[in-house]
Backbone bond lengths (Angstrom), bond angles and torsions (degrees), N, CA, C in turn:
res aa  C-N    CA-C-N  psi(-1)  N-CA   C-N-CA  omega(-1)  CA-C   N-CA-C  phi
1 X - - - 1.444 - - 1.531 109.12 -
2 X 1.310 117.38 124.83 1.458 122.39 178.19 1.520 110.12 -84.99
3 X 1.328 116.61 147.30 1.461 120.53 175.68 1.523 109.91 -151.57
4 X 1.322 115.30 161.88 1.463 120.28 -179.21 1.524 110.58 -113.16
5 X 1.327 114.43 159.65 1.460 122.87 177.58 1.518 107.04 -129.08
6 X 1.331 116.77 125.68 1.460 120.43 -178.09 1.520 110.39 -140.02
7 X 1.326 115.07 150.62 1.460 122.07 173.67 1.522 107.42 -119.96
8 X 1.317 116.86 147.15 1.460 119.37 178.23 1.530 111.84 -98.03
9 X 1.336 117.13 4.78 1.464 120.77 -176.45 1.531 110.73 -132.45
10 X 1.329 116.87 139.07 1.466 120.91 178.84 1.525 112.10 -62.43
11 X 1.324 117.29 -28.68 1.464 121.01 -176.24 1.526 113.01 -79.87
12 X 1.333 117.47 -6.38 1.467 122.50 173.13 1.526 106.51 -108.43
13 X 1.322 116.32 107.04 1.462 120.99 -175.43 1.526 110.24 -105.38
14 X 1.329 115.34 124.04 1.464 121.13 177.50 1.526 107.64 -79.62
15 X 1.329 117.52 128.13 1.465 121.81 177.30 1.524 108.97 -86.63
16 X 1.310 116.67 132.54 1.451 120.94 177.74 1.520 112.50 85.85
17 X 1.324 115.53 -157.45 1.464 122.13 -175.37 1.521 111.57 -72.47
18 X 1.334 115.66 152.38 1.467 119.40 176.74 1.522 112.08 -98.27
19 X 1.337 116.44 2.56 1.463 121.88 174.21 1.532 107.11 -129.20
20 X 1.321 116.56 122.74 1.460 122.10 -176.06 1.521 110.07 -130.01
21 X 1.335 116.09 173.28 1.462 119.56 176.87 1.520 109.78 -147.47
22 X 1.333 114.89 156.31 1.460 120.87 177.00 1.516 113.11 62.35
23 X 1.335 115.00 -149.11 1.468 120.85 177.19 1.517 108.28 -80.47
24 X 1.301 117.30 108.72 1.461 122.30 -177.43 1.517 110.11 -131.18
25 X 1.313 115.62 157.96 1.459 122.17 175.34 1.518 108.15 -103.06
26 X 1.316 115.91 130.69 1.460 121.68 176.98 1.519 107.42 -107.20
27 X 1.326 116.27 126.37 1.466 118.91 175.58 1.518 108.92 -127.68
28 X 1.313 115.17 154.35 1.456 120.23 -177.98 1.515 109.08 -148.15
29 X 1.341 114.62 163.61 1.457 121.12 179.61 1.517 108.68 -126.68
30 X 1.311 115.49 139.33 1.459 121.84 178.75 1.522 108.06 -107.13
31 X 1.328 117.07 125.77 1.465 121.28 178.26 1.523 110.70 -71.44
32 X 1.324 115.84 153.24 1.463 121.82 176.95 1.521 109.50 -59.22
33 X 1.314 115.79 142.59 1.461 121.14 -178.32 1.532 110.30 -115.86
34 X 1.341 118.32 99.32 1.459 120.77 -179.15 1.533 113.55 -87.94
35 X 1.321 117.92 -3.51 1.467 120.65 -175.02 1.525 111.53 -113.46
36 X 1.303 117.28 -143.79 1.464 122.04 -176.95 1.533 111.73 -72.70
37 X 1.320 116.33 161.29 1.469 121.19 176.60 1.521 109.98 -56.27
38 X 1.329 116.42 150.39 1.464 120.06 -178.57 1.521 110.38 -143.92
39 X 1.318 114.30 160.87 1.461 121.85 -178.98 1.522 108.38 -132.19
40 X 1.328 116.46 135.60 1.456 122.05 175.35 1.519 108.46 -141.10
41 X 1.325 115.77 179.18 1.461 119.37 178.79 1.523 111.34 -134.79
42 X 1.322 114.23 154.73 1.459 123.16 169.70 1.521 105.72 -122.69
43 X 1.323 116.57 129.48 1.462 121.08 177.40 1.520 108.53 -112.05
44 X 1.326 115.63 123.48 1.458 122.94 -179.25 1.516 107.79 -124.27
45 X 1.319 116.65 118.00 1.469 121.99 178.78 1.525 111.58 50.80
46 X 1.321 116.47 41.21 1.457 121.00 176.36 1.523 115.44 84.62
47 X 1.327 117.94 -6.07 1.467 121.17 177.68 1.523 109.00 -101.03
48 X 1.324 116.51 128.18 1.458 121.25 -176.44 1.522 110.79 -101.59
49 X 1.335 114.56 133.75 1.459 122.93 179.22 1.523 108.46 -118.53
50 X 1.313 116.18 134.17 1.458 121.33 -179.02 1.524 110.20 -91.05
51 X 1.337 115.22 135.53 1.462 122.13 176.42 1.522 107.27 -115.95
52 X 1.322 116.39 121.38 1.469 121.66 177.47 1.521 107.95 -112.91
53 X 1.325 116.46 131.91 1.456 120.12 -179.22 1.525 109.98 -131.97
54 X 1.323 115.36 126.98 1.462 121.09 174.81 1.523 108.94 -84.10
55 X 1.307 116.56 163.05 1.462 118.65 176.89 1.519 109.18 -76.47
56 X 1.309 115.67 161.11 1.468 120.81 179.65 1.509 109.29 -82.37
């Protein structure tokens, strides 16, 4: 089964391919946040996950 991985925020970076299939590992990196708290999402195979990050 093929699926896609997407982020709606530049500060959430998907590592590797954005189109995967079968049993796969999805990894991502969050950039440092020097300003106000922020919220973004990662969508994997149609399921959306919320990422909340406070400032440092």
